[in-house]
C-alpha positions as CSV (number, residue, x, y, z in Angstrom):
1,M,4.1,16.4,-17.5
2,I,4.2,12.8,-18.5
3,T,3.2,11.3,-21.9
4,Y,3.7,7.5,-23.2
5,Y,6.1,6.3,-26.4
6,G,4.4,3.6,-27.8
7,Y,0.7,3.7,-27.5
8,G,-0.8,7.0,-29.1
9,S,0.7,10.3,-29.4
10,T,3.3,11.4,-27.5
11,C,2.6,15.1,-28.8
12,V,1.9,17.7,-26.0
13,T,1.0,21.4,-26.3
14,L,3.2,23.3,-23.9
15,N,1.5,26.7,-23.2
16,G,3.8,29.7,-21.9
17,S,2.4,33.3,-20.2
18,F,4.2,36.3,-19.5
19,S,3.2,39.6,-17.6
20,G,4.8,43.0,-17.4
21,G,7.8,44.5,-19.9
22,T,7.4,46.5,-22.9
23,P,6.0,45.8,-26.1
24,P,6.9,44.5,-28.6
25,F,8.3,41.3,-27.6
26,Y,10.3,38.6,-28.8
27,Y,10.2,35.2,-27.8
28,S,11.9,31.7,-28.5
29,W,11.4,27.9,-27.5
30,N,14.5,26.0,-27.0
31,T,12.7,22.9,-28.4
32,N,15.1,20.4,-29.7
33,S,13.7,21.4,-33.0
34,S,13.2,17.5,-34.0
35,S,10.8,17.0,-32.0
36,V,8.7,19.6,-32.8
37,S,5.1,19.5,-34.4
38,S,3.6,23.0,-34.5
39,F,4.6,26.3,-33.0
40,Q,2.0,29.2,-32.6
41,Q,3.4,32.5,-33.9
42,S,1.9,35.2,-35.6
43,S,4.4,38.1,-37.8
44,S,7.5,36.5,-37.8
45,G,10.6,38.5,-37.3
46,T,13.0,35.8,-37.2
47,S,14.1,32.6,-39.5
48,D,14.0,30.8,-36.4
49,P,11.1,28.4,-37.0
50,N,11.0,27.7,-33.0
51,S,10.9,31.6,-32.2
52,A,8.1,34.8,-33.0
53,Y,8.4,38.5,-33.4
54,Y,4.9,40.1,-31.5
55,P,4.8,44.0,-32.4
56,G,1.7,43.9,-30.1
57,S,1.0,43.0,-26.6
58,T,0.4,39.5,-26.7
59,T,1.4,37.6,-23.4
60,T,0.2,33.8,-24.3
61,V,2.4,31.7,-26.1
62,S,2.2,28.1,-27.3
63,V,4.6,25.1,-29.0
64,T,3.5,21.3,-29.8
65,V,6.3,19.0,-29.2
66,C,6.6,15.4,-29.9
67,P,9.4,13.7,-27.7
68,T,10.1,10.3,-27.8
69,V,12.7,10.5,-25.0
70,T,12.3,12.8,-21.9
71,T,13.3,16.2,-23.0
72,T,13.3,20.0,-21.3
73,Y,11.8,22.7,-23.4
74,T,12.7,26.1,-22.2
75,L,10.7,29.7,-23.3
76,T,12.6,33.2,-23.3
77,V,11.0,36.2,-23.6
78,T,12.7,39.6,-24.1
79,D,11.0,42.9,-24.2
80,A,11.9,46.0,-26.2
81,N,13.9,47.1,-23.4
82,N,15.8,43.7,-23.9
83,Q,14.6,42.7,-20.7
84,S,14.0,38.7,-20.5
85,S,12.9,36.3,-18.8
86,T,13.5,32.0,-19.0
87,S,11.1,29.4,-17.8
88,A,11.3,25.5,-18.3
89,V,9.6,22.8,-18.4
90,T,10.3,18.8,-18.4
91,V,8.1,16.3,-20.5
92,Y,8.6,13.0,-19.3
93,V,8.0,10.2,-21.6
94,E,7.6,6.6,-20.1
95,D,8.7,4.1,-23.0
96,V,5.5,1.4,-23.0
97,R,6.6,-1.0,-26.0
98,C,7.2,-4.3,-25.5
99,G,6.9,-8.1,-27.4
100,N,8.5,-8.7,-30.2
101,N,9.6,-5.9,-32.6
102,N,8.1,-3.6,-29.6
103,S,4.8,-4.0,-31.3
104,K,2.7,-4.6,-27.8
105,V,2.1,-2.2,-25.0
106,L,2.9,-2.6,-21.3
107,V,0.1,-2.3,-19.5
108,C,-0.1,-2.2,-15.0
109,H,-2.8,-4.6,-14.2
110,Y,-4.9,-4.4,-11.3
111,P,-6.8,-7.9,-11.2
112,P,-10.5,-6.8,-10.3
113,G,-11.5,-8.1,-6.6
114,N,-7.8,-7.8,-5.7
115,P,-6.3,-4.9,-7.1
116,S,-3.2,-4.7,-4.7
117,N,-2.0,-7.8,-6.6
118,M,-1.1,-5.8,-9.8
119,Q,1.4,-6.9,-12.4
120,T,3.1,-5.4,-15.6
121,I,1.6,-7.1,-18.7
122,C,2.6,-7.1,-22.2
123,V,-0.5,-6.8,-24.4
124,S,-1.4,-6.0,-27.9
125,P,-2.2,-2.1,-28.6
126,S,-6.2,-3.4,-29.4
127,A,-6.5,-4.7,-25.5
128,V,-5.4,-1.8,-24.0
129,P,-9.0,0.1,-24.4
130,A,-10.2,-2.7,-22.0
131,H,-7.8,-2.6,-19.5
132,L,-7.7,1.2,-19.2
133,A,-11.5,1.0,-18.7
134,H,-11.8,-1.2,-16.0
135,G,-8.8,0.7,-13.9
136,D,-5.4,-0.5,-15.4
137,A,-2.8,2.2,-16.3
138,L,0.0,2.1,-19.1
139,G,3.3,1.3,-18.5
140,N,5.4,-0.7,-15.9
141,C,3.9,-1.1,-12.3
142,A,7.6,-0.6,-11.3
143,W,8.2,3.0,-13.0
144,Q,9.0,5.6,-10.7
145,S,6.8,8.4,-11.3
146,P,9.0,11.8,-11.8
147,C,6.1,13.8,-10.3
148,T,5.4,12.3,-7.1
149,G,8.6,9.9,-6.9
150,A,6.2,7.0,-5.9
151,R,6.5,3.3,-7.5
152,I,3.0,1.4,-7.7
153,S,5.0,-1.6,-7.1
154,S,8.5,-2.4,-6.7
155,N,7.9,-5.9,-9.3
156,S,9.5,-4.6,-12.5
157,S,9.0,-8.3,-14.2
158,V,6.8,-8.5,-17.0
159,V,3.9,-11.1,-17.9
160,D,3.4,-11.6,-21.8
161,E,0.1,-11.5,-22.6
162,V,-2.5,-13.9,-20.8
163,P,-5.0,-15.6,-23.1
164,L,-7.5,-15.3,-20.3
165,V,-7.6,-12.7,-17.3
166,V,-10.0,-13.9,-14.1
167,A,-10.7,-12.4,-10.8
168,L,-13.5,-13.2,-8.4
169,S,-15.5,-10.2,-6.4
170,P,-15.9,-10.6,-3.7
171,N,-13.8,-13.4,-2.5
172,P,-14.5,-14.4,0.4
173,A,-18.6,-14.1,-0.7
174,N,-21.6,-14.7,1.5
175,D,-24.5,-15.0,-1.0
176,E,-22.9,-13.7,-4.5
177,A,-19.9,-13.8,-5.9
178,N,-19.3,-12.2,-9.5
179,I,-16.7,-14.0,-12.1
180,I,-15.0,-11.5,-14.0
181,F,-12.8,-12.3,-16.8
182,T,-11.1,-11.0,-20.2
183,S,-10.5,-13.8,-23.1
184,D,-7.9,-12.2,-25.6
185,V,-9.4,-14.1,-28.5
186,A,-13.2,-14.5,-29.7
187,E,-14.0,-18.2,-28.8
188,D,-16.2,-20.2,-26.4
189,V,-15.7,-20.0,-22.6
190,N,-16.4,-22.5,-20.3
191,I,-16.9,-22.3,-16.5
192,S,-17.4,-24.9,-13.7
193,I,-17.2,-24.7,-10.0
194,T,-16.6,-27.8,-7.8
195,T,-15.9,-28.9,-4.4
196,I,-12.3,-29.1,-3.0
197,D,-12.6,-32.8,-3.3
198,G,-13.6,-32.3,-7.0
199,R,-17.4,-32.7,-6.9
200,E,-19.1,-30.8,-9.5
201,I,-21.6,-28.0,-8.4
202,S,-22.1,-26.2,-11.4
203,N,-20.9,-26.5,-15.2
204,F,-21.8,-24.5,-18.1
205,N,-20.8,-23.1,-21.5
206,Y,-20.7,-19.3,-21.6
207,G,-20.7,-19.3,-25.4
208,N,-18.5,-17.1,-27.7
209,V,-17.2,-13.7,-26.2
210,S,-15.9,-11.3,-27.9
211,A,-11.9,-10.6,-27.8
212,D,-10.1,-8.1,-25.1
213,E,-13.9,-7.1,-23.8
214,E,-14.7,-7.5,-19.9
215,Y,-17.5,-9.4,-19.0
216,S,-18.8,-10.0,-15.4
217,I,-20.9,-12.7,-14.4
218,P,-23.0,-12.8,-10.9
219,V,-23.1,-16.3,-9.4
220,S,-25.7,-17.1,-6.8
221,L,-23.9,-18.8,-3.6
222,E,-27.2,-19.1,-1.7
223,N,-27.2,-22.7,-1.4
224,F,-23.5,-23.1,-1.3
225,D,-22.3,-24.7,2.3
226,A,-19.7,-22.7,3.8
227,G,-16.1,-23.7,2.7
228,I,-13.5,-23.5,-0.2
229,Y,-14.7,-24.1,-3.8
230,L,-12.6,-24.3,-7.3
231,L,-13.6,-22.0,-10.1
232,R,-12.5,-23.2,-13.1
233,I,-12.7,-21.2,-16.0
234,S,-11.2,-22.0,-19.8
235,N,-10.8,-21.3,-23.5
236,K,-9.0,-22.7,-26.2
237,D,-6.0,-21.4,-25.1
238,A,-5.9,-21.5,-21.2
239,V,-7.2,-22.9,-18.3
240,V,-7.8,-20.8,-14.8
241,V,-8.5,-22.2,-11.6
242,Q,-9.1,-20.2,-8.5
243,K,-10.1,-20.6,-4.9
244,L,-13.8,-19.3,-4.0
245,V,-14.4,-18.8,-0.5
246,K,-17.9,-19.1,0.7
247,N,-18.6,-17.6,4.1
């Protein structure tokens, strides 16, 4: 089980179940109590807040925990004949905080149209939903999953929040390409396309865009000759130039 520290709640509910044995049952969670949010119990037979005594035959128990570091939790169930069984679960915590005062969030960004060129970026919390909506993931791309042992990328470097994220899809293209971009501020965005030697083919102001919202603009290439063109997209904080290939 994986949770993230630095964006949203780290709290998760652990559900335990057991079968067999003779009621009544006594169960106890070893929870490192500082991280416990709530604990399911009915009639208490102990002063331990992480334990409960069940006079009936209840066979499911749960606890809500809120770890800030990777923690292993253990459930022990003992029946009326003093027979006990223990099971453990580890909640893995990835710290996704970044930036000054840890006020921003690490996101593994998959550029639209070029998802294999992922990079870890440090963005404001308000920008995270837009990134997740188009397929990005929380955390560093190089973080190794404890569940699969896999890494998304071997590159652990982090790029601070970029004011303008731009991609072209498809690229190369035949009759149409989509200009996909996200601006970190609400302001005018200007777009131009030129030939490789600087001759302007198209230039227009897209107008004021909302911050941290992804936009996709289809561009017809039917009248373009086959070759390489330069897409230039800019706001007041940044200028991004990318090659566009027409087949």
